[in-house]
ZATINU-672651 format. One record per residue: x, z, y of N, C-alpha, C in turn; residue in three letters. Coordinates in steps of 0.001 Angstrom, whole numbers, plus 500000, padded with zeros to 6 digits. Layout:
// ZATINU-672651
XZYXZYXZYALA ...
// end
This chain:
// ZATINU-672651
648455965553244002648253964626242883649592964107242391UNK 649782964147241095651013963648240481650659962468239593UNK 651346961352239795651120960132239019652115960112237865UNK 651615960292236636652542960395235500652982959041234955UNK 652452957925235507652836956630234965652952955560236027UNK 654180955339236509654431954299237511655571953423237022UNK 655309952127236899656342951171236477657052950633237717UNK 657774951503238404658392951129239674659518950118239486UNK 660001949967238254661044948972237986660472947556237910UNK 659157947415237899658541946098237774658983945160238888UNK 659136943897238533659497942897239536658423942755240598UNK 657208943196240330656141943141241326656425944044242524UNK 657348944989242353657697945897243450659052945558244080UNK 659638944456243682660992944148244133661118944122245653UNK 660134943572246330660260943405247778659924944602248620UNK 659261945618248032658796946707248910658735948064248200UNK 659688948344247318659644949608246582659600950815247514UNK 660439950821248541660472951980249452659128952167250138UNK 658488951063250511657188951153251160656114951645250188UNK 656222951235248931655274951697247908655360953211247760UNK 656580953723247698656781955170247581656252955871248825UNK 656513955315249996656048955922251247654527955924251324UNK 653892954828250910652424954774250942651823955799249976UNK 652464955982248844651972956977247888652020958373248498UNK 653142958710249111653271960032249733652229960220250830UNK 652019959182251634651035959268252719649623959450252177UNK 649382958962250956648058959073250342647871960378249584UNK 648870961254249614648744962558248979649341962668247601UNK 650088961652247160650765961721245865652035962551246053UNK 652106963683245371653220964613245583654327964473244548UNK 654211963506243655655258963274242671654879962118241766UNK 655891961476241190655664960345240295656669960394239149UNK 656196959974237989657060959803236823657232958310236598UNK 658462957841236721658759956416236596659020956097235124UNK 658348955080234629658344954790233198659511953911232798UNK 660250954342231769661271953518231146660694952858229909UNK 660747951533229849660140950826228721661158950123227826UNK 662385950026228249663496949592227397664748950227227980UNK 665880950010227369667076950702227834667418950326229269UNK 667379949039229593667716948605230945666760949200231969UNK 665464949137231677664501949668232640664531951191232692UNK 664905951840231620665093953292231662666247953655232592UNK 667314952875232520668446953097233425668038952832234873UNK 667268951772235084666780951474236428665860952581236936UNK 664956953051236081664014954095236495664755955360236902UNK 665773955723236132666558956917236489667261956726237822UNK 667801955532238051668508955269239304667559955301240497UNK 666323954850240294665346954857241377664764956238241632UNK 664747957078240592664020958340240683664597959292241719UNK 665905959510241671666500960516242558666305960202244038UNK 666631958987244503666435958701245930664973958781246367UNK 664050958516245432662630958526245777661990959891245603UNK 662761960885245160662190962199244907661252962203243715UNK 661568961392242721660717961242241542661467961677240286UNK 660804961520239145661385961769237837661174960528236981UNK 661791960493235810661674959292234980661679959642233510UNK 661300958632232709661395958730231257662498957800230780UNK 662939958018229552663959957150228953663531956822227536UNK 663310955536227285662877955162225950662655953674225814UNK 662115953295224655661892951889224321660444951722223865UNK 659712950933224627658307950617224347658204949863223022UNK 657087950013222307656968949276221041657138947761221183UNK 656749947191222322656946945752222506658424945369222420UNK 659304946293222827660742946017222881661499946635221708UNK 660778947064220694661422947784219585662446946951218843UNK 662309945635218878663277944784218190664664944901218820UNK 664736945432220053666018945616220716666734946897220277UNK 666055947746219510666637949040219154667853948856218257UNK 668949949482218655670198949468217911670737950896217841UNK 671674951183216941672242952539216910672798952975218259UNK 673404952037218992673956952416220296672859952684221327UNK 671660952172221085670546952472221995670264953963221998UNK 670289954556220833670013955986220720670998956796221544UNK 672276956460221463673281957194222231673079956999223723UNK 672732955797224143672488955547225565671279956329226055UNK 670229956433225237669058957222225614669433958692225724UNK 670239959178224788670699960579224871671454960828226173UNK 672321959912226557673095960089227791672179960103229005UNK 671217959201229027670256959206230136669488960520230187UNK 669081961001229030668252962208228966668999963459229416UNK 670314963368229522671086964518230011671030964637231530UNK 670517963625232205670460963619233663669207964343234146UNK 669293965029235273668177965899235687666878965165235999UNK 666953963898236376665722963185236707664910962805235467UNK 665564962763234306664894962294233088664268963493232381UNK 662928963469232285662212964651231794661401964367230522UNK 661483963161229982660745962856228748661374961663228055UNK 661183961615226737661595960463225937660393959523225793UNK 660622958252226067659551957268225979659643956296227148UNK 658850955370227208657579955194226539657839954696225126UNK 657316955414224158657541955047222766656237955195221987UNK 656178954514220865654984954589220045654779953324219253UNK 653505952959219059653150951785218266652124950942219009UNK 652261949618218899651281948695219464651099947555218475UNK 650047947668217654649763946643216647648781945608217173UNK 648506945643218481647581944688219070648212943314219200UNK 649449943297219695650127942019219908651350941823219023UNK 651915942919218558653075942852217668654186941969218230UNK 654546942225219502655698941531220076656974941870219307UNK 657022943087218751658019943448217743657266943724216449UNK 657927943529215326657249943716214048656832945178213884UNK 655784945441213107655420946834212847656584947647212300UNK 657395947043211455658531947767210880659535948163211966UNK 659828947253212896660743947564213993660146948623214904UNK 658849948549215153658187949549215993658282950934215369UNK 658010951009214084658026952307213420659428952905213405UNK 660435952080213198661814952581213186662214953107214558UNK 661892952365215620662247952793216971661475954040217372UNK 660206954108217006659384955274217318659932956516216646UNK 660217956427215358660740957583214629662090958022215172UNK 662928957063215538664242957401216089664097958147217412UNK 663132957748218226662942958402219519662312959788219371UNK 661441959952218394660915961285218115662039962223217680UNK 662969961697216911664114962506216484664973962922217680UNK 665163962016218629665938962343219832665218963404220649UNK 663904963258220796663134964251221556663247965625220911UNK 663167965682219592663311966959218896664715967529219071UNK 665709966669218958667105967093219106667365967680220487UNK 666802967041221519667058967456222900665992968384223461UNK 664989968675222663663864969521223088663218968989224364UNK 662865967704224317662191967056225435660807966582224994UNK 659846966584225903658536966025225562658605964519225386UNK 657554963957224802657514962516224586656353961888225361UNK 656624960688225856655669959896226628655244958753225708UNK 654007958801225234653591958020224077652686956845224432UNK 652746955825223575651904954637223671651312954376222299UNK 650007954102222259649381953729220996648252952751221270UNK 648293951617220587647225950634220683647001950006219313UNK 645778950129218843645379949553217554646282950014216410UNK 646717951269216485647645951772215457647442953268215214UNK 646238953752215460646005955196215524646456955934214270UNK 646042955502213105646350956248211883647849956285211611UNK 648499955141211748649939955095211491650701955860212558UNK 650233955781213795650825956521214907650832958022214600UNK 649700958551214158649632959981213853650485960336212636UNK 650517959442211654651310959720210458652791959872210788UNK 653283959064211731654693959166212120654926960329213075UNK 653939960628213910654101961688214904653995963079214299UNK 653083963265213369652771964605212864653989965407212396UNK 654922964821211640656044965641211165656927966193212278UNK 656824965653213480657697966063214572657043967045215550UNK 655746967242215428655037967983216471655516969426216623UNK 655965970030215543656460971415215640657845971483216266UNK 658494970331216451659877970317216926660054969715218316UNK 658956969269218909659037968769220281658173969661221178UNK 658583969849222440657878970810223295656536970328223821UNK 656225969059223697654951968564224197654909967054224155UNK 653705966500224385653538965052224331652310964657225127UNK 652397963487225747651235962893226407651033961494225848UNK 649786961185225477649432959817225118649011959140226407UNK 649918958338226917649748957706228223648723956588228137UNK 647984956388229228647001955301229332646044955320228145UNK 645420956451227909644524956575226768643283955716226982UNK 642976954868226009641770954035226058641085954002224693UNK 641347954995223866640834954989222507639411955498222402UNK 639003955754221177637653956213220883637559957732221014UNK 636334958240220925636136959688220968636820960357219781UNK 636753959725218623637433960299217450638935960345217656UNK 639486959287218201640926959262218455641308960322219481UNK 640478960508220495640740961568221477640736962932220805UNK 639754963181219957639683964473219265640902964687218383UNK 641327963638217679642514963749216818643741964141217635UNK 643894963513218787645064963789219623644987965188220234UNK 643822965553220712643659966876221322643859967979220298UNK 643421967752219074643603968745218018645073968999217734UNK 645912968032218050647355968164217841648066968674219088UNK 647320969007220119647922969559221330648434968530222299UNK 648107967248222101648568966210223019647783966276224329UNK 648452965874225400647784965595226666647323964139226638UNK 646278963840227402645796962472227519645923962019228965UNK 646575960863229168646726960288230497645604959298230761UNK 644895959480231870643753958631232212644113957780233422UNK 643840956480233296644173955496234324642912954919234960UNK 643117953886235784642012953173236397641151952408235417UNK 641514952395234144640641951826233112639251952462233208UNK 639217953737233607637951954453233693637082953931234839UNK 637667953119235717636944952529236844636449951119236543UNK 636617950688235307636260949325234916634887949325234256UNK 633894948743234931632530948761234405632378947891233163UNK 633334947000232899633252946141231722633864946814230505UNK 635056947326230645635803947847229496635872949367229449UNK 635540950030230533635787951460230626634625952370230304UNK 633505951816229801632321952635229577632569953730228540UNK 633200953360227423633449954369226388634380955455226906UNK 635411955061227646636320956056228204635592956959229196UNK 634677956409229964633909957210230913633130958311230210UNK 632695958032228986631954959029228208632873960064227571UNK 634124959683227342635086960597226714635713961540227729UNK 635956961060228938636672961847229952636087963251230160UNK 634754963424230196634232964784230372634514965714229196UNK 634878965171228049635110965972226851636548966477226755UNK 637434965973227601638842966375227557638991967725228249UNK 639533968742227576639763970015228268640640969809229500UNK 640312970469230587641053970274231836642538970526231650UNK 642880971476230780644292971816230589645039970780229760UNK 644357969721229312645005968650228552644880967302229254UNK 644500967303230503644229966068231231645347965763232222UNK 645778964510232263646731964026233250646194962720233825UNK 646623962387235040646131961170235689647314960278236050UNK 647025958977236086648099958007236321647505956689236789UNK 648336955897237446647912954556237837648377953490236856UNK 649504953711236193650181952668235403650510951470236287UNK 650695951719237579651030950655238533652308949939238088UNK 652318948605238278651409947747239048650220947208238254UNK 649966947774237086648888947283236232647613948091236480UNK 646508947604235946645238948325235902644715948736237275UNK 644725947813238215644083948057239507642625948439239266UNK 642159949569239801640749949950239603639803948861240107UNK 638896948430239230638022947310239574636941947680240595UNK 636663948967240760635553949352241626635974949694243049UNK 637228949402243397637666949643244775636944948682245715UNK 636424949223246786635744948408247803636299948773249179UNK 636602947754250002636549946328249663637651945965248671UNK 637427944911247933638383944488246904639702944100247562UNK 640827944676247109642124944349247708642467942868247548UNK 643245942359248490643668940956248421644574940715247222UNK 645368941727246862646294941610245738645734942346244526UNK 646048941855243338645656942538242102646680943597241697UNK 647723943746242478648751944739242157648239946152242416UNK 648392946986241448648034948395241599649218949149242211UNK 648924950241242906649958951071243526649653952544243287UNK 650687953391243261650436954828243120649629955415244279UNK 649603954745245435648773955215246553647291955228246193UNK 646899954528245128645496954475244711645153955549243681UNK 646081956461243408645818957519242430644612958356242833UNK 644446958589244126643323959388244584641981958793244195UNK 641906957478244170640662956816243767640351957130242307UNK 641370957095241464641188957408240046640806958877239880UNK 641485959745240612641164961175240555639701961423240923UNK 639232960784241986637849960969242411636883960528241316UNK 637159959414240674636284958915239623636276959859238423UNK 637450960330238024637539961254236896636791962547237217UNK 636988963072238421636305964305238826634792964109238839UNK 634349962961239331632915962666239358632332962668237948UNK 633016962013237027632534961956235652632476963336235012UNK 633368964205235409633457965538234823632599966562235563UNK 632038966192236712631258967136237509632112968221238128UNK 633327967869238525634276968838239098634698968389240487UNK 635208969328241267635747969002242585637102968335242423UNK 637325967266243162638583966524243037639781967390243408UNK 639663968224244440640793969074244843641155970038243732UNK 640139970604243088640396971540241984641074970810240825UNK 640563969638240489641126968884239375642550968436239672UNK 642816968097240916644179967733241307645142968886241058UNK 644730970077241407645592971248241199645802971507239710UNK 644747971384238937644860971621237497645802970606236849UNK 645639969334237191646500968323236582647947968470237045UNK 648151968914238288649518969190238740650145970299237906UNK 649384971327237615649905972413236787650208971924235371UNK 649382971013234867649648970437233551650973969679233542UNK 651237968928234616652500968195234738653679969161234699UNK 653582970230235462654674971207235521654907971842234157UNK 653819972134233457653941972773232149654520971819231115UNK 654069970581231114654524969620230103655954969184230336UNK 656282968809231584657583968220231856658609969212232406UNK 658167970438232678659103971457233145659732971160234481UNK 658960970556235394659500970189236705658817970985237805UNK 659468971031238939658944971735240108658805970701241221UNK 657631970652241847657409969745242961656453970387243955UNK 
// end
């Protein structure tokens, strides 16, 4: 099992990062992609990746788009030249909270798509409440980037179809284990072609709500990826071991890594 979304730079892991990585390995997680959400955290993710036997992304999340400067682009390019960095992102649009203005988000997103095309790297994408505009900005670049995953997908069936029609991978998290908010996603998961499916924890966020007994902490960990895999496999009527192998192959194909 490969976890494509781990925020290992989070302060929630400050006291026990090495133990978190060790617990993940003991639970059968054979690789992790550490998420860069701004320039500083992208640098941190790259620094953490090599010693942990992981990989990382380099980019600026839409929440942090107001920080984007011309020199940010050059710093992202330099990070992307390092072997641990296998994707540009997390980048995209988030019109739900607008921590950065829509205009700043769109400028940072377009700039990062240009970098991905320039360097021939896949993109690690975020979209919330911005589907139409997200696709409008993404579409002109799709022929020039080698691949893309919409991480932590929680959209509608129509949005899933739109993304799949464009060749995107969809990352599924513990949201699918949430009986309150995850019902629609539970219905969409069986419709995703196996060759376009990826799994992730988005740790330390999105602790699966159906874990029993309920953990003392609300912090999610990559060691819980197996729980998400089992739920996804159950919804799809597939064997978890088979699905684990398929999603691992998807990771290798999208990010060009060997593990």
